[in-house]
N, C-alpha and C positions, 0 to 999 in steps of 0.2 A: 250636763250644763245646757240650759235653755238657749236657743238661738234668738238673737235680737237683730232687728234691722236698724241701722243707724243712718240718719240722713240729716241734711242741713235744716235748721229751723226756717220755716217760711212765715210770711206775714199772717197767714191764716192760723198758724200755731201759736202766735204770740199770747192770746188770752189764756190758753191752757198752761203755757210755760210760766207766765206771770203768776198764776194761781199756785203752781208748784213751788216757785221761788218764795212767795210770801209764806206758804205753809212751812217750807223748810228753814227759811232764814228769818222769819218773824216780821220782816219789812221788805220793801221793794228795793232797798239799797244794800250794798256791801261796801265795807270800808277796809282797805288794805294798804299798807305802806303809805299812809297819808292821802290816798286817792279814794274818792267816792265814785263807785260804779253803779250804774243802773242796768243790771244784767238782763232785765226784760227787754231792753233795747239793743243788746249786743248781738253779734253773730253767735251762732251756736249750733249744737247738734242734738238731735233727739234719738233716743233709743225707744223702739216700739216692739211690742210683742203682740202678734195677732191684731194689728191695727190700733192697739191701745198704748198710750204713753206710759213707758216704764222708767224713763229717766231723761235727764237733760244735762248738758254741759254748755256753759257760756264762756266766751273768750274775747280777749282784746288782742288786736294785731299791732305789734310794735315793730320798729325797724329791724331789729335783730332776732326777735323771738315772738312766740305766741304765748300769751298769759292766760292760763285757766283762771277764770274768775269764780265760777260756781260749778259744782258737780253734784247731782242729786240722783238717787235711785230709789224706786219704790220699795225695793227689797235688797237687803245687803247679802253679800256672798252668793249672788245669783249670776254674776258675770256682766251685769249692766255697766258698772263703773269701768271694768276692764275694757269692754267694747267701746265705751266713750273715750277712754284714754287712748286706745289704739287709733281711733278715728281722728282725734285732735292731733296726734303725732303725724298722721297722714296729711292733715290740713297744713301743718307747719312745713312739711316737705314740699307740698304743692306750691306754697307761697314763698319758698326759698329761704325760710327762716332756719336758723341753726340750732335753736333750743326751744323747749317748752318749759315754762316756769309757772310756779304757783305759790301762794302764801297760805299758811295755816297757823293755828295758835298752839302754844306750848302744851295745852291740855289734850289736844286732839291726837292721842296715841294711836287710835284706830286708823286715822288718815296717814300718820307717819309710817305705820306698818304697810298700809296699802300702797302708797306711792313708792316707798323704797323697794318693795317687792316687784315693782314695775320699772325699775331702773332709774328712778329719781334719786338725786343726792342732795343732802343739805348744803346750802350755799350761803345763807345769810341768817343772822340772828339779830333781831331788833328788840333789845330789852325795853320793857315799858311801853311798847308801841300801842298796846291795846288800851292803855289809859287814855292816850290821845284819841284813839278811834271812838271811845265811848262819848267823847264830847260831841261827835257827829251822830253817832248811833248809840244812844243810851240803852238800847235793848240788849246789848252785849252783856252776858251774865258775868258776875264777879267770880263765880265758881263754875267750873266746867266739868267735862268728863272725868270720872273717877275721883271726884272731889278735889281736883287740882285747881288752884287759883289761876285764872286766865289773865296773864300779864304780858306775854311776849308774842311777837310774830316770828315765824320761821319761814324762810323761802326754801323751796326745793326746785331743782332743775334737772332736765334730761336733754342730752344732745340728741339730735334727730339725724 
């Protein structure tokens, strides 16, 4: 497994992070549980390999938890996502938060596998939530991974 350096996103990193987010998410916003996020402005973490951006994770700090808003890796199954998840768990501990939470959609089977293998558990199902999210972000596709209709949001959480 390749080694990655993970560090906090700095102001000088913002343009590269915003480009990565738009490339990965199609726009500069993310909508989850009725909330519109601007992840390019959120605190976050970078994974670098040999000084090159390999991935990024953005998060929001809430009173009891840290919420992962986005996570992106240039290459899947290379340890980038795992390094970022480990780092955000460390951030939550440093901030005295008890949980790390995140939202995904019902079609995202790869994400569900990834998070559950890292100790996250399903905590909330919001049937039909994606229909409401499309009113804000119409770029959300009707059909997602594996030909599954994208309808629902699922929350996962992990105690830290």
